[in-house]
Phi, psi and omega in degrees: 000131180284154180289141176280100183280002178280346180274120181301143181306319182294326177293322178295321177299319179297321180294318179297316179297323180296316180300318178297320181291325181295323182294337183266002187282138171282168179291140179270158180293146178286147177287146175304138182267167176092164181290150174277120182245124180231157177279321179194162174215162180179191180205157179195180177242149170234157181072198179098160177207159179263136177226144176262141182211152174248016177230046180280337184208149170245006179268134182302331184284349183234134181294139180283340185252147177160188181245135178229163174263135179226163175069011177283161181236124179281139180229129171243138184224156171223133182246123178295162179299316177245090184269086183258348180263162175299154176287153172243144177244119183261122188240117184283172182254198185302140169064017181229180177225188177299347175305334178314321189263359183268201182311135183291163182304330180263016169090014180269169180298134177271173181293330181300316179287320181302312185289329173297315178299329180278000176098011178263122167304130191236125180242126180244129183249160161252122180305158175306132179078015181222148175058236182270012174257113197297154176256144177272115182273000191302316184293325178292313180294328178297321177289317182298326181269002178082009180274352179215155181285152181303327182292351177272359178302140182290144178282113180239140183232143166238135182275120176292150184297321183292309177292331180292338181307310180285327178299318178279358178057044168286332178190173183294329175199157180292134001256026183290149183238133175296143180303133177074012185315127183277341182291138182284078186294341176295343179250022185297330179300323178290323178295316183298334178293342179286340186287137179228165174297138183253119183257013187303323182291348179270353189266161178296166174246131356293159179307134181303342177298329184294303177297331177294322177295323176298315177298320181295316179301318178293320179298317179300314181294324180293337179282357180099000176280169188272050178074185186230141170255119182271121182242112185249170180214132169058242183303327180276002186307325182281342187301315179301323179293316178295325179293316179296324178293329178288314183191124180280352186304128176082354184264121180264333182188166181232137172229120177249114180264116180046056186291140174293337177205143167249163174305143180269113183297342178279344185235328191262147176288126182264357182301323181298345185259004180296132177062021179250120179298126182226133174234130172247114190246132181233154175272224185242170176063019186297317183288349184267359179237115185305331181296326190260332184304313179293332177291320175298319180299316179295320180294323175299316180296320178297312182301316179298314181292320180298319180291325176294335180267016177094016181277177179229058187257150179216138174245128184230131168260132185304323177301333180286347177243023171091012179237113186250163170071024179278146178272184173294332180266057189293340176285354177242358180294166182300327180262026184301325180286331172297316179296317180297319179295320177297316180296319179299320178294321178297317180296319178299323183283326188253337178229064183290158176302143176291149179300000000 
């Protein structure tokens, strides 16, 4: 049989590396059996503001002037039949949406369903300007209609698959794969479809998602639930800390998964984190990727300083608790349910239900 020369050499190298990584994989945990039973589910928005604009549209069928809502955050939730544990809020990272926490690229149970089955009321958000949280087109249309200069166009980014490879730590560089890689790379085409344009750089500071999370935590507690545990990932890693610094109301604990940033103990006030359970969780190969090693170092410094200031912070690398070869997208890795079960046990131990 002749070789298929339509396959690019770099793609063939990626396939060969993938086969090697698959052969080294341990068995993954079985998914919980039985039907998913919930008391209720729904969706709503938090945050947001109204703005008037005369550059809402350049299409003749739609008026250019009017008022729109911007900076709002979409929330989808599911409440278990017996919701005795604190609620969790799942916050995605850069260039992604709440899909991060749903069914994995290879079709396995996501963390949103796992935690509902485990008895946690579960809230999944789309950050402001991402997914079902609307984007303001006014600045783009203003340039298109000649009312603003081209240099005023908002900075928008989409992450290319090749550079994102190392960011997600599938390997040191595209198309190389770390030995034993847990991410289901055979389903990477499905994963790349999750990526969206990221408008975070166009938004005010602090990101509107932060006050929206504060509003959400209070809303959750007002419904009679046992407060909220904010669980962030990557670019959103700093958001739970910023939210707690803004207002601790309704917040029971913080979990930052592979955060792009932790509070800087040399600059930031650590008082808001006193007596607040905090977990900073990392996967594997962190020290082998220059982008992530300094972030891990800063988070270590934060945890140490926070605890000296009366905090209850802990930093955990998954290899230190018996789970190796995890990527940056550890909630989608083959052993994602093992990681979720470990996290649920940590939450039970450190953020138990109130009496």
